[in-house]
DSSP file (Angstrom, degrees, kcal/mol; ACC not computed):
  #  RESIDUE AA STRUCTURE BP1 BP2  ACC     N-H-->O    O-->H-N    N-H-->O    O-->H-N    TCO  KAPPA ALPHA  PHI   PSI    X-CA   Y-CA   Z-CA
    1    1 A W              0   0    0      0, 0.0     2,-0.4     0, 0.0    15,-0.2   0.000 360.0 360.0 360.0 149.6   34.1    4.3   -0.4
    2    2 A V  E     -A   15   0A   0     13,-2.4    13,-2.4    40,-0.1     2,-0.3  -0.987 360.0-171.3-134.6 146.7   32.4    3.1   -3.6
    3    3 A V  E     -A   14   0A   0     -2,-0.4     2,-0.3    11,-0.2    42,-0.2  -0.954   8.0-174.5-136.2 156.1   28.8    2.0   -4.0
    4    4 A A  E     -A   13   0A   0      9,-2.1     9,-3.0    -2,-0.3     2,-0.4  -0.968  14.6-144.3-149.4 137.8   26.6    0.4   -6.6
    5    5 A F  E     -A   12   0A   0     -2,-0.3    42,-0.3     7,-0.2     7,-0.2  -0.801  23.9-117.9 -97.4 138.6   22.9   -0.3   -6.8
    6    6 A S    >   -     0   0    0      5,-2.6     3,-2.1    -2,-0.4    43,-0.1  -0.374  32.7-107.2 -68.4 157.8   21.4   -3.4   -8.4
    7    7 A S  T 3  S+     0   0    0     41,-0.4    -1,-0.1     1,-0.3    42,-0.1   0.785 122.2  50.9 -60.6 -26.3   19.1   -2.8  -11.4
    8    8 A D  T 3  S-     0   0    0      3,-0.0    -1,-0.3    43,-0.0    -2,-0.0   0.425 107.7-127.5 -89.2  -0.6   16.0   -3.6   -9.3
    9    9 A S  S <  S+     0   0    0     -3,-2.1    -2,-0.1     2,-0.2     3,-0.1   0.711  82.2 109.0  60.4  22.9   17.1   -1.2   -6.6
   10   10 A R  S    S+     0   0    0      1,-0.2    16,-2.2    16,-0.1    17,-0.5   0.655  70.9  48.9 -97.1 -17.3   16.8   -3.9   -3.9
   11   11 A T  E     - B   0  25A   0     14,-0.2    -5,-2.6    15,-0.1     2,-0.4  -0.975  60.6-163.6-130.3 136.3   20.5   -4.4   -3.2
   12   12 A L  E     -AB   5  24A   0     12,-2.2    12,-2.6    -2,-0.4     2,-0.5  -0.971   7.7-157.4-116.9 132.9   23.3   -2.0   -2.5
   13   13 A A  E     -AB   4  23A   0     -9,-3.0    -9,-2.1    -2,-0.4     2,-0.4  -0.934  11.9-173.5-108.7 132.7   27.0   -3.0   -2.7
   14   14 A T  E     +AB   3  22A   0      8,-2.6     8,-2.7    -2,-0.5     2,-0.3  -0.959   4.2 179.7-124.6 143.8   29.6   -1.0   -0.8
   15   15 A G  E     +AB   2  21A   0    -13,-2.4   -13,-2.4    -2,-0.4     2,-0.2  -0.976  10.8 147.0-140.6 155.2   33.3   -1.3   -0.9
   16   16 A G    >   -     0   0    0      4,-0.9    26,-2.6    -2,-0.3     3,-1.2  -0.765  59.5 -46.3-159.9-154.8   36.1    0.5    0.9
   17   17 A D  T 3  S+     0   0    0     24,-0.2    24,-0.1     1,-0.2    26,-0.0   0.644 113.1  73.6 -72.2 -14.1   39.6    0.5    2.4
   18   18 A D  T 3  S-     0   0    0      2,-0.2    -1,-0.2    24,-0.1     3,-0.1   0.389 105.4-119.1 -83.5   7.1   39.0   -2.8    4.3
   19   19 A S  S <  S+     0   0    0     -3,-1.2    19,-0.7     1,-0.2    18,-0.5   0.559  76.9 113.2  70.0  10.5   39.3   -4.9    1.1
   20   20 A T  E     - C   0  36A   0     16,-0.1    -4,-0.9    17,-0.1     2,-0.4  -0.747  58.4-142.2-111.9 162.4   35.7   -6.2    1.5
   21   21 A I  E     -BC  15  35A   0     14,-2.1    14,-3.5    -2,-0.3     2,-0.4  -0.988  16.9-158.8-116.8 129.4   32.4   -5.8   -0.3
   22   22 A R  E     -BC  14  34A   0     -8,-2.7    -8,-2.6    -2,-0.4     2,-0.4  -0.931   1.8-154.8-111.4 132.3   29.2   -5.5    1.7
   23   23 A L  E     -BC  13  33A   0     10,-2.7     9,-3.3    -2,-0.4    10,-1.3  -0.917  12.8-166.2-107.3 134.9   25.8   -6.3    0.3
   24   24 A W  E     -BC  12  31A   0    -12,-2.6   -12,-2.2    -2,-0.4     2,-0.8  -0.945  22.3-132.0-123.6 136.2   22.8   -4.6    1.9
   25   25 A H  E >>> -BC  11  30A   0      5,-2.9     4,-1.9    -2,-0.4     5,-1.0  -0.822  19.2-157.8 -83.2 113.1   19.0   -5.4    1.5
   26   26 A L  T 345S+     0   0    0    -16,-2.2    -1,-0.2    -2,-0.8   -15,-0.1   0.777  85.8  60.6 -65.8 -29.1   17.5   -1.9    0.9
   27   27 A E  T 345S+     0   0    0    -17,-0.5    -1,-0.2     1,-0.2   -16,-0.1   0.865 122.5  21.3 -65.7 -35.1   14.0   -2.9    2.1
   28   28 A S  T <45S-     0   0    0     -3,-0.6    -2,-0.2     2,-0.2    -1,-0.2   0.519  96.3-130.4-110.7  -8.8   15.2   -3.9    5.5
   29   29 A F  T  <5 +     0   0    0     -4,-1.9     2,-0.4     1,-0.2    -3,-0.2   0.791  62.2 140.1  59.4  30.3   18.5   -1.9    5.7
   30   30 A Q  E   < -C   25   0A   0     -5,-1.0    -5,-2.9     1,-0.0     2,-0.3  -0.829  60.7-113.0-103.4 140.7   20.2   -5.1    6.8
   31   31 A Q  E     -C   24   0A   0     -2,-0.4    -7,-0.3    -7,-0.2     3,-0.1  -0.587  29.8-172.3 -67.8 128.4   23.6   -6.3    5.8
   32   32 A A  E     -     0   0A   0     -9,-3.3     2,-0.3    -2,-0.3    -8,-0.2   0.886  57.3 -21.7 -89.0 -46.7   23.2   -9.5    3.7
   33   33 A V  E     -C   23   0A   0    -10,-1.3   -10,-2.7     2,-0.0     2,-0.5  -0.990  49.9-130.2-162.3 154.3   26.7  -10.8    3.2
   34   34 A T  E     -C   22   0A   0     -2,-0.3     2,-0.4   -12,-0.2   -12,-0.2  -0.975  22.6-150.3-113.5 130.5   30.3   -9.7    3.2
   35   35 A L  E     -C   21   0A   0    -14,-3.5   -14,-2.1    -2,-0.5     2,-0.4  -0.846  13.0-171.5-103.6 132.7   32.5  -10.7    0.2
   36   36 A R  E     +C   20   0A   0     -2,-0.4   -16,-0.1   -16,-0.2     3,-0.1  -0.945  42.4  98.9-121.9 147.5   36.2  -11.3    0.6
   37   37 A G        +     0   0    0    -18,-0.5    -1,-0.1     1,-0.5     2,-0.1   0.136  55.7  96.1 170.8 -32.4   38.8  -11.8   -2.0
   38   38 A H        -     0   0    0    -19,-0.7    -1,-0.5    -3,-0.2     4,-0.1  -0.413  52.4-155.9 -78.9 157.7   40.6   -8.5   -2.7
   39   39 A H  S    S+     0   0    0      2,-0.1     2,-0.3    -2,-0.1    -1,-0.1   0.038  75.6  36.4-120.1  24.1   43.9   -7.7   -1.0
   40   40 A G  S    S-     0   0    0    -21,-0.1    20,-0.1   -24,-0.1   -24,-0.1  -0.947 106.3 -50.6-160.0 172.8   43.6   -3.9   -1.3
   41   41 A A        -     0   0    0     -2,-0.3    18,-2.3    17,-0.1     2,-0.6  -0.227  55.9-118.5 -52.3 135.3   41.0   -1.2   -1.1
   42   42 A V  E     +D   58   0B   0    -26,-2.6    16,-0.3    16,-0.2    -1,-0.1  -0.702  39.6 170.0 -78.7 121.9   37.9   -1.8   -3.3
   43   43 A T  E     +     0   0B   0     14,-2.2     2,-0.3    -2,-0.6    15,-0.2   0.501  56.2  35.6-114.7  -6.6   37.8    1.1   -5.8
   44   44 A A  E     +D   57   0B   0     13,-1.5    13,-2.7    44,-0.1     2,-0.3  -0.981  53.4 174.1-154.0 135.5   35.1    0.0   -8.3
   45   45 A L  E     +D   56   0B   0     -2,-0.3     2,-0.3   -42,-0.2    11,-0.2  -0.994   6.4 166.1-139.7 143.4   31.7   -1.8   -8.2
   46   46 A A  E     -D   55   0B   0      9,-1.9     9,-3.1    -2,-0.3     2,-0.3  -0.908  23.8-143.9-158.3 132.2   29.1   -2.4  -10.9
   47   47 A F  E     -D   54   0B   0    -42,-0.3     7,-0.2    -2,-0.3    44,-0.2  -0.666  32.3-110.5 -87.3 148.1   26.2   -4.7  -11.2
   48   48 A S    >   -     0   0    0      5,-2.5     3,-1.6    -2,-0.3   -41,-0.4  -0.375  35.6-104.0 -67.4 159.5   25.4   -6.2  -14.7
   49   49 A N  T 3  S+     0   0    0      1,-0.3    -1,-0.1     2,-0.1    -2,-0.0   0.830 123.7  48.2 -56.2 -35.5   22.2   -4.8  -16.3
   50   50 A D  T 3  S-     0   0    0    -43,-0.0    -1,-0.3   -44,-0.0   -44,-0.0   0.457 108.6-125.5 -89.8   1.5   20.3   -8.0  -15.5
   51   51 A G  S <  S+     0   0    0     -3,-1.6    -2,-0.1     2,-0.2   -45,-0.0   0.584  80.1 114.0  72.1  10.4   21.6   -8.0  -11.9
   52   52 A K  S    S+     0   0    0      1,-0.1    16,-2.6    15,-0.1     2,-0.3   0.565  73.5  39.1 -89.9 -10.6   23.0  -11.5  -12.1
   53   53 A Q  E     - E   0  67B   0     14,-0.2    -5,-2.5    -5,-0.1     2,-0.4  -0.986  60.1-156.9-141.4 147.5   26.6  -10.5  -11.7
   54   54 A L  E     -DE  47  66B   0     12,-2.5    12,-3.1    -2,-0.3     2,-0.4  -0.996  12.2-157.5-122.4 126.9   28.6   -8.0   -9.6
   55   55 A A  E     -DE  46  65B   0     -9,-3.1    -9,-1.9    -2,-0.4     2,-0.4  -0.868  11.1-172.4-102.8 138.7   32.1   -6.8  -10.8
   56   56 A S  E     -DE  45  64B   0      8,-2.7     8,-2.6    -2,-0.4     2,-0.3  -0.964   7.2-167.2-130.1 148.3   34.5   -5.4   -8.4
   57   57 A G  E     -DE  44  63B   0    -13,-2.7   -14,-2.2    -2,-0.4   -13,-1.5  -0.961   8.3-172.1-129.4 148.9   37.9   -3.8   -8.8
   58   58 A S  E >   -D   42   0B   0      4,-1.7     3,-2.0    -2,-0.3    28,-1.1  -0.934  40.8-110.2-139.5 162.5   40.6   -3.0   -6.3
   59   59 A N  T 3  S+     0   0    0    -18,-2.3   -17,-0.1    -2,-0.3   -18,-0.1   0.454 109.7  78.9 -72.6   1.9   43.9   -1.2   -6.0
   60   60 A D  T 3  S-     0   0    0    -19,-0.3    19,-0.3     2,-0.2    -1,-0.3   0.497 115.2-112.9 -78.2  -4.5   45.4   -4.7   -5.7
   61   61 A G  S <  S+     0   0    0     -3,-2.0     2,-0.3     1,-0.3    19,-0.2   0.505  76.2 125.0  89.5   5.9   45.0   -4.7   -9.4
   62   62 A A        -     0   0    0     16,-0.1    -4,-1.7    24,-0.1     2,-0.4  -0.736  45.2-158.6-102.7 149.7   42.4   -7.4   -9.5
   63   63 A V  E     -EF  57  77B   0     14,-2.1    14,-2.9    -2,-0.3     2,-0.4  -0.992  18.0-169.1-118.2 129.6   39.0   -7.4  -11.1
   64   64 A R  E     -EF  56  76B   0     -8,-2.6    -8,-2.7    -2,-0.4     2,-0.5  -0.955  12.7-151.0-125.0 143.6   36.5  -10.1   -9.7
   65   65 A I  E     -EF  55  75B   0     10,-3.1     9,-3.3    -2,-0.4    10,-1.4  -0.950  12.7-166.3-114.9 127.6   33.2  -11.2  -10.9
   66   66 A W  E     -EF  54  73B   0    -12,-3.1   -12,-2.5    -2,-0.5     2,-0.5  -0.908  15.6-131.5-117.2 139.1   30.6  -12.5   -8.4
   67   67 A R  E  >> -EF  53  72B   0      5,-2.6     4,-3.0    -2,-0.4     5,-1.0  -0.782  34.4-108.5 -94.5 125.4   27.4  -14.4   -9.3
   68   68 A A  T  45S+     0   0    0    -16,-2.6   -16,-0.0    -2,-0.5   -14,-0.0  -0.620  88.7  22.9 -84.2 149.7   24.1  -13.3   -7.7
   69   69 A P  T  45S+     0   0    0      0, 0.0    -1,-0.2     0, 0.0   -16,-0.0  -1.000 134.7  33.6 -91.3  -6.7   22.2  -14.3   -5.7
   70   70 A S  T  45S-     0   0    0      2,-0.1    -2,-0.2    -3,-0.0    -3,-0.0   0.753  90.8-144.1 -75.1 -25.6   24.8  -16.4   -3.9
   71   71 A F  T  <5 +     0   0    0     -4,-3.0     2,-0.3     1,-0.2    -3,-0.2   0.896  37.9 161.8  58.4  43.9   27.6  -13.9   -4.7
   72   72 A T  E   < -F   67   0B   0     -5,-1.0    -5,-2.6   -37,-0.1     2,-0.3  -0.729  48.8-104.0 -85.2 143.7   30.1  -16.7   -5.2
   73   73 A E  E     +F   66   0B   0     -2,-0.3    -7,-0.3    -7,-0.2     3,-0.1  -0.522  42.5 172.7 -68.9 130.6   33.2  -15.6   -7.1
   74   74 A I  E     +     0   0B   0     -9,-3.3     2,-0.3     1,-0.4    -8,-0.2   0.599  62.7  12.7-112.4 -21.5   33.0  -16.9  -10.7
   75   75 A E  E     -F   65   0B   0    -10,-1.4   -10,-3.1     2,-0.0    -1,-0.4  -0.983  54.7-172.3-160.0 145.4   36.0  -15.2  -12.2
   76   76 A A  E     -F   64   0B   0     -2,-0.3     2,-0.6   -12,-0.2   -12,-0.2  -0.991  10.2-162.4-141.4 133.1   39.1  -13.2  -11.3
   77   77 A A  E     -F   63   0B   0    -14,-2.9   -14,-2.1    -2,-0.3     2,-0.1  -0.959  24.8-154.3-112.7 109.7   41.6  -11.3  -13.4
   78   78 A E        -     0   0    0     -2,-0.6   -16,-0.1   -16,-0.2   -17,-0.1  -0.406  29.2 -81.3 -83.8 160.6   44.7  -10.8  -11.3
   79   79 A K        -     0   0    0    -19,-0.3    -1,-0.2     1,-0.1     3,-0.1  -0.217  26.1-156.2 -62.5 146.1   47.1   -8.0  -11.7
   80   80 A A  S    S+     0   0    0      1,-0.3     2,-0.3   -19,-0.2    -1,-0.1   0.774  83.5  21.8 -90.7 -32.6   49.9   -8.3  -14.4
   81   81 A K  S >  S-     0   0    0    -20,-0.1     3,-1.2     1,-0.1    -1,-0.3  -0.985  76.2-125.8-134.6 147.1   52.2   -5.9  -12.7
   82   82 A A  T 3  S+     0   0    0     -2,-0.3    -1,-0.1     1,-0.3    -3,-0.0   0.827 109.6  54.1 -62.9 -32.6   52.3   -4.7   -9.1
   83   83 A E  T 3  S+     0   0    0      2,-0.1     2,-0.3    -3,-0.0    -1,-0.3   0.633  83.3 101.9 -79.1 -13.5   52.1   -1.1  -10.1
   84   84 A R    <   -     0   0    0     -3,-1.2     2,-0.4   -24,-0.1    -5,-0.1  -0.531  55.8-165.3 -72.9 132.0   48.9   -1.4  -12.2
   85   85 A K        -     0   0    0     -2,-0.3     2,-0.6   -24,-0.1   -26,-0.2  -0.920  17.2-132.5-118.7 143.2   45.9   -0.2  -10.3
   86   86 A C        +     0   0    0    -28,-1.1   -25,-0.1    -2,-0.4   -43,-0.1  -0.851  31.0 163.6 -96.2 124.3   42.2   -0.8  -11.1
   87   87 A S        +     0   0    0     -2,-0.6     2,-0.3     1,-0.3    -1,-0.1   0.524  61.3  18.6-114.8 -15.4   40.2    2.4  -11.0
   88   88 A S        -     0   0    0    -44,-0.1     2,-0.4   -30,-0.1    -1,-0.3  -0.995  54.0-152.7-158.0 154.8   37.0    1.5  -12.8
   89   89 A V        -     0   0    0     -2,-0.3     2,-0.4   -44,-0.1   -44,-0.1  -0.996  10.5-163.9-129.4 133.9   35.0   -1.4  -13.9
   90   90 A I        -     0   0    0     -2,-0.4     2,-0.3   -44,-0.0   -44,-0.1  -0.967   9.3-179.3-118.8 132.5   32.6   -1.4  -17.0
   91   91 A T              0   0    0     -2,-0.4   -44,-0.1   -44,-0.2    -2,-0.0  -0.927 360.0 360.0-126.3 156.5   30.0   -4.1  -17.5
   92   92 A S              0   0    0     -2,-0.3   -44,-0.1   -44,-0.0    -1,-0.1   0.430 360.0 360.0-106.3 360.0   27.5   -4.5  -20.3
């Protein structure tokens, strides 16, 4: 499992072996949305400093960028080679 907190500490993103990202409202402890797009375990999550984007990485080799608050996918960098794995994501 991998987790990331938004900069305002109101949203928690979780990812794991089921290839999904779940977003949670921390005030209510309710799941807000499930993001789908990866084809392997989610291994990295990071919110941008302003909280307007979420980056996710997976062992499918893809890095995806999601726009808050709708969390629609806005960009994806797919793997160049099947053996390349994504283990971390860095955002500024």
